[in-house]
C-alpha positions as CSV (number, residue, x, y, z in Angstrom):
1,M,96.0,99.1,104.1
2,G,98.4,98.2,107.0
3,P,97.0,97.1,110.4
4,F,93.3,96.7,110.8
5,P,91.7,100.0,111.6
6,H,90.1,98.8,114.8
7,D,93.5,99.1,116.5
8,A,93.3,102.8,117.0
9,P,91.5,105.9,115.5
10,R,93.2,107.1,112.3
11,A,91.2,110.2,112.1
12,T,90.5,113.3,114.2
13,I,87.6,115.7,114.4
14,S,88.8,118.8,112.6
15,E,87.7,121.6,110.2
16,A,88.5,119.3,107.3
17,N,86.8,116.3,108.9
18,P,84.0,117.8,111.0
19,A,82.1,114.5,111.5
20,G,85.2,112.6,112.4
21,T,84.7,109.8,109.9
22,D,87.2,107.0,110.0
23,G,86.2,104.3,107.5
24,F,83.3,101.9,107.1
25,G,81.9,100.3,110.3
26,F,79.6,97.6,109.0
27,V,77.1,96.7,106.3
28,E,73.7,95.2,107.2
29,Y,71.8,92.7,105.1
30,A,68.3,91.2,105.2
31,H,66.5,88.6,103.1
32,P,63.0,87.0,103.1
33,E,64.8,83.7,103.2
34,P,67.8,84.5,105.5
35,E,69.3,81.1,105.3
36,K,70.4,82.0,101.7
37,L,72.5,84.8,103.1
38,H,74.0,82.6,105.8
39,A,75.1,80.2,103.0
40,L,76.3,83.1,100.8
41,F,78.5,84.7,103.5
42,R,80.0,81.4,104.5
43,Q,80.7,80.7,100.8
44,M,82.5,84.0,100.6
45,G,84.8,83.1,103.5
46,F,83.0,85.0,106.3
47,T,82.7,83.5,109.8
48,P,79.8,84.1,112.2
49,V,81.7,85.6,115.2
50,A,78.8,86.9,117.4
51,R,75.0,86.8,117.9
52,H,72.9,89.7,119.2
53,R,71.9,89.2,122.9
54,T,68.2,90.0,122.4
55,K,67.6,90.1,118.6
56,R,67.9,87.7,115.7
57,S,71.0,89.3,114.2
58,T,74.4,87.6,113.4
59,L,77.7,89.4,113.1
60,Y,79.8,87.9,110.2
61,R,83.4,89.0,109.9
62,Q,86.4,88.5,107.6
63,G,89.5,90.6,108.2
64,D,88.1,94.1,109.1
65,I,84.8,93.6,107.2
66,N,81.7,93.4,109.4
67,Y,78.4,92.2,107.9
68,L,75.2,92.1,110.0
69,L,72.6,89.6,108.9
70,T,69.4,90.6,110.7
71,E,66.3,88.4,110.8
72,E,64.5,90.1,113.7
73,P,60.7,90.3,113.0
74,G,59.4,93.8,112.9
75,S,62.8,95.4,112.7
76,H,63.7,98.1,110.2
77,A,65.9,95.5,108.4
78,Q,63.2,92.9,108.0
79,R,60.5,95.5,107.1
80,F,62.9,96.7,104.4
81,T,62.6,93.3,102.7
82,E,58.8,93.8,102.3
83,T,59.5,96.6,99.8
84,H,62.9,95.6,98.4
85,G,63.2,91.9,98.8
86,P,66.8,90.8,99.5
87,C,68.4,94.0,100.5
88,V,71.0,96.2,102.2
89,P,68.9,98.0,104.9
90,S,71.8,99.9,106.5
91,M,75.5,100.6,106.7
92,A,77.7,102.2,109.4
93,F,80.4,104.8,109.3
94,R,83.2,104.4,111.9
95,V,83.7,107.7,113.6
96,V,85.8,109.2,116.3
97,D,82.7,110.1,118.4
98,A,79.3,108.7,117.5
99,K,77.3,111.2,119.5
100,H,79.2,114.1,118.0
101,A,78.7,112.8,114.4
102,F,75.0,112.2,115.0
103,D,74.4,115.6,116.6
104,R,76.3,117.3,113.7
105,A,74.4,115.4,111.1
106,V,71.0,116.3,112.5
107,A,72.1,119.9,112.9
108,N,72.9,119.9,109.2
109,G,69.5,118.5,108.1
110,A,69.8,114.7,108.5
111,E,66.7,112.9,109.7
112,P,67.2,110.9,112.9
113,A,66.5,107.2,112.9
114,T,64.8,106.2,116.1
115,E,62.6,103.1,115.7
116,D,63.4,99.4,115.2
117,K,67.1,99.8,114.9
118,T,69.2,96.7,115.0
119,L,71.9,98.3,117.2
120,D,71.3,100.8,120.0
121,I,73.7,103.4,118.5
122,P,73.1,106.7,116.8
123,A,71.7,106.6,113.2
124,I,70.2,108.8,110.6
125,K,68.1,108.1,107.5
126,G,70.2,107.3,104.4
127,I,69.9,106.3,100.7
128,G,66.4,105.0,99.8
129,G,65.2,104.9,103.4
130,S,68.1,102.8,104.6
131,L,69.8,103.7,107.9
132,L,73.3,105.1,108.4
133,Y,74.7,104.3,111.8
134,F,77.7,105.9,113.6
135,I,79.9,103.5,115.5
136,D,83.0,104.6,117.6
137,Q,84.6,101.2,118.3
138,Y,88.3,101.4,119.3
139,G,90.9,99.4,121.1
140,E,90.3,97.3,124.1
141,G,87.4,99.3,125.5
142,R,83.8,98.0,125.6
143,S,82.5,98.4,122.0
144,A,79.0,98.4,120.7
145,Y,79.6,94.8,119.6
146,D,80.6,93.9,123.2
147,R,77.5,95.6,124.6
148,E,75.0,94.1,122.2
149,F,76.5,90.8,121.0
150,E,77.7,87.5,122.5
151,W,80.9,86.3,121.0
152,L,80.8,82.8,119.7
153,G,84.4,82.1,120.4
154,A,87.4,84.3,121.2
155,R,86.5,87.9,121.9
156,D,86.6,90.2,118.9
157,P,88.2,87.8,116.4
158,W,89.5,88.8,113.0
159,P,89.3,85.7,110.8
160,V,91.3,85.6,107.5
161,G,88.7,83.7,105.5
162,A,89.1,84.0,101.7
163,G,91.5,86.9,102.1
164,L,89.1,89.8,102.1
165,Y,90.1,92.4,104.7
166,Y,88.5,95.8,104.3
167,I,85.5,97.6,102.5
168,D,87.1,99.7,99.8
169,H,83.9,101.4,98.6
170,L,80.2,100.9,98.0
171,T,77.9,102.4,95.4
172,H,74.5,104.1,95.4
173,N,72.1,103.8,92.4
174,V,69.9,106.8,92.2
175,F,66.9,108.0,90.1
176,R,67.6,110.2,87.2
177,G,68.0,113.8,88.3
178,R,68.9,112.8,91.9
179,M,72.7,112.6,91.8
180,D,73.1,116.1,93.0
181,V,70.7,115.5,95.9
182,W,72.9,112.7,97.3
183,Y,76.1,114.6,96.5
184,D,74.7,117.5,98.6
185,F,73.8,115.0,101.4
186,Y,77.3,113.7,101.8
187,A,79.0,117.0,101.2
188,R,76.8,118.9,103.6
189,I,76.8,116.4,106.5
190,F,80.3,114.8,106.2
191,N,82.3,117.2,104.0
192,F,82.7,114.5,101.2
193,R,84.3,115.7,98.0
194,Q,84.1,114.5,94.4
195,I,87.2,112.6,93.1
196,R,86.0,111.1,89.8
197,Y,83.2,111.6,87.3
198,F,82.3,109.1,84.5
199,D,80.0,109.4,81.5
200,I,79.9,105.9,80.2
201,K,78.1,104.7,77.0
202,G,77.9,101.0,76.3
203,E,76.6,99.3,73.1
204,Y,73.0,99.8,74.2
205,T,72.7,102.1,77.2
206,G,74.6,104.6,79.3
207,L,75.2,105.9,82.8
208,F,76.8,108.8,84.8
209,S,78.9,108.1,87.9
210,R,80.1,110.6,90.4
211,A,82.6,109.1,92.9
212,L,82.8,110.7,96.4
213,T,85.3,110.3,99.2
214,S,85.2,111.2,102.9
215,P,87.8,113.6,104.5
216,D,89.6,110.6,106.0
217,G,89.9,109.1,102.6
218,R,88.6,105.7,103.7
219,I,84.9,105.9,102.8
220,R,84.3,106.0,99.0
221,I,80.8,106.2,97.6
222,P,80.3,106.4,93.8
223,L,76.8,107.7,92.9
224,N,75.4,106.1,89.7
225,E,72.6,107.6,87.6
226,S,71.2,106.2,84.4
227,A,71.4,108.0,81.1
228,D,68.3,106.2,79.7
229,A,65.3,104.0,80.6
230,E,66.9,100.7,80.0
231,S,70.3,100.6,81.6
232,Q,71.5,98.3,84.3
233,I,70.9,101.2,86.8
234,E,67.2,101.4,85.8
235,E,66.9,97.7,86.0
236,Y,68.3,97.8,89.5
237,L,65.9,100.6,90.5
238,R,62.9,98.7,89.1
239,E,63.8,95.4,90.8
240,Y,64.9,97.0,94.1
241,K,61.9,99.3,94.0
242,G,63.9,102.3,94.9
243,E,67.3,103.9,95.3
244,G,69.9,101.9,97.3
245,I,73.3,100.3,97.5
246,Q,74.2,98.5,94.3
247,H,77.5,96.8,95.2
248,I,80.0,96.5,98.0
249,A,83.7,96.4,97.1
250,C,86.0,94.3,99.3
251,G,89.7,94.7,99.2
252,C,92.2,91.8,99.2
253,D,96.0,91.3,99.2
254,D,96.1,88.4,96.6
255,I,93.1,88.7,94.2
256,Y,94.2,85.7,92.2
257,G,94.1,83.3,95.2
258,T,91.0,84.9,96.6
259,I,89.0,84.6,93.3
260,E,90.2,81.1,92.6
261,G,89.0,80.1,96.1
262,L,85.7,81.8,95.7
263,R,85.1,80.2,92.3
264,E,85.9,76.8,93.8
265,A,83.4,77.5,96.5
266,G,80.8,78.1,93.8
267,L,80.4,81.9,93.9
268,A,78.9,83.2,90.6
269,F,80.7,86.0,88.7
270,M,79.6,88.4,86.0
271,P,80.4,87.4,82.4
272,A,84.1,87.8,81.5
273,P,85.1,90.7,79.3
274,P,85.7,89.9,75.6
275,E,88.8,88.2,74.4
276,T,90.1,91.5,72.9
277,Y,90.2,93.0,76.4
278,Y,93.2,90.9,77.3
279,E,94.9,91.3,73.9
280,K,95.1,95.0,74.6
281,V,96.4,95.0,78.2
282,D,100.1,95.1,77.2
283,A,99.6,98.1,75.0
284,R,97.3,99.9,77.5
285,L,99.5,99.2,80.5
286,P,103.1,98.7,79.4
287,G,105.3,97.0,82.0
288,H,102.3,95.9,84.1
289,G,104.0,92.7,85.2
290,E,100.8,90.7,85.7
291,D,100.3,87.1,84.7
292,L,98.0,87.6,81.7
293,V,97.1,83.8,81.4
294,R,96.0,83.7,85.1
295,L,94.3,87.1,84.7
296,K,92.3,85.9,81.8
297,R,91.5,82.5,83.3
298,N,90.0,84.3,86.3
299,G,88.3,87.0,84.3
300,I,90.0,89.7,86.4
301,L,90.2,93.2,85.0
302,V,93.3,95.4,85.3
303,D,93.6,99.2,85.2
304,G,96.0,101.9,86.3
305,E,98.9,103.9,85.0
306,G,101.4,101.2,84.0
307,V,105.0,102.0,84.8
308,V,105.4,105.6,86.1
309,E,108.4,107.7,87.0
310,D,109.4,105.7,90.1
311,R,109.6,102.7,87.7
312,K,106.8,100.9,89.6
313,A,103.5,99.8,87.9
314,R,100.6,101.4,89.7
315,L,97.7,99.1,89.1
316,L,94.2,98.2,90.2
317,L,92.9,94.7,89.8
318,Q,89.1,94.0,90.1
319,I,86.3,91.6,89.4
320,F,82.6,91.5,90.1
321,S,80.3,88.7,91.3
322,G,76.9,88.1,89.8
323,N,73.8,89.5,91.4
324,V,73.6,87.5,94.6
325,I,71.4,89.5,96.9
326,G,68.5,90.5,94.7
327,P,70.1,93.0,92.3
328,V,73.0,93.6,94.7
329,F,76.5,92.2,93.9
330,F,80.0,92.3,95.2
331,E,83.3,93.6,93.8
332,F,86.7,92.2,94.7
333,I,89.6,94.5,94.4
334,E,93.4,94.6,94.9
335,R,95.1,98.0,94.8
336,K,98.8,98.0,93.7
337,G,99.5,101.7,94.0
338,D,96.4,102.9,92.1
339,D,93.7,104.8,94.0
340,G,91.1,105.1,91.2
341,F,88.0,103.1,90.5
342,G,89.1,101.3,87.4
343,E,88.1,104.0,84.9
344,G,89.6,102.1,82.1
345,N,87.7,99.0,83.1
346,F,84.4,100.8,83.6
347,R,83.3,100.3,80.0
348,A,84.3,96.6,80.1
349,L,82.2,96.1,83.2
350,F,79.3,98.1,81.7
351,E,79.4,96.0,78.5
352,S,79.7,92.8,80.6
353,I,76.6,93.6,82.5
354,E,74.8,94.6,79.2
355,E,75.7,91.2,77.8
356,D,74.2,89.6,80.9
357,Q,71.1,91.8,80.4
358,V,70.8,90.6,76.7
359,R,71.1,87.0,77.8
360,R,68.3,87.4,80.3
361,G,66.1,89.3,77.8
362,V,66.1,92.6,79.7
363,L,67.7,94.3,76.6
364,T,66.4,93.5,73.2
365,G,69.5,94.5,71.2
366,T,68.4,98.1,70.2
367,K,71.6,100.1,70.4
368,A,71.9,103.5,71.9
369,A,72.5,106.4,69.5
């Protein structure tokens, strides 16, 4: 990914990028027992770098990833927990000009968010009643973080932590028949486009996934819709009591070291894929060059194109935590020249979650036709 994107804007407002999107700004979290999230974020290598000047909200950071943990009574974030339990009540897009992005969004049919916001910056209503903020934080100028937070140490630090350094993508789980509604939302307001479509059938259930990306290429949002009444998507919608963000994918430079550190810290992961998965890697991705023993020991998945014309293996390595914030989980990803979403791994992930559902009694073992 190169230098952290806070250094300078990488995008411009243009016909192709009318909202001026420039990557993810932050993700906000809330919990009826917020101390559990404080412990989780520290376990994942995040550092509390700032506290809000007037509200109970803490800014956690690792690399260029910003997580807000909001405990403020009566805030949108805390009220979100009354319906959803542990949740993701908002996210932010980094944009060239926050006012411009907000005004354009409203002009294109977005609903403004005006009450009980954690940060005093423009925001609209997003997936499942969550908020979508616009933040235009660049360079040495006085950012929204400077205005609203008190730094706990050095100004604007960027701690290395466990080696996570950017948000690669985050997913939305939607009710059946609603995928096109949210595709239209992101296309109409931000000029997102579709880059992948999956129709996945596991042993018992199925899902459809439509992956979108922003014009700047740095905001990726897969939309997931269930193909039946029992899939992991439907389980999420029942537990979360509505549509919302299912998982957040964090990028790293050394996925082996990162995952080994997170396991040692006690982070729970989803069940590993079956033994046969690793037996087929060499045939599926000839010349991949990965350490299969270490890959298998860590339960990491690998996908991509194998060796291509430039004689380099273009790969994607990924692994998923267990459900750690209600039904919300995290993905950890390292891109080695592959820009996909692990299409070849999608089934392995899907079946891994199904296995977990069977273990927990959510699925009874009746296979899909």
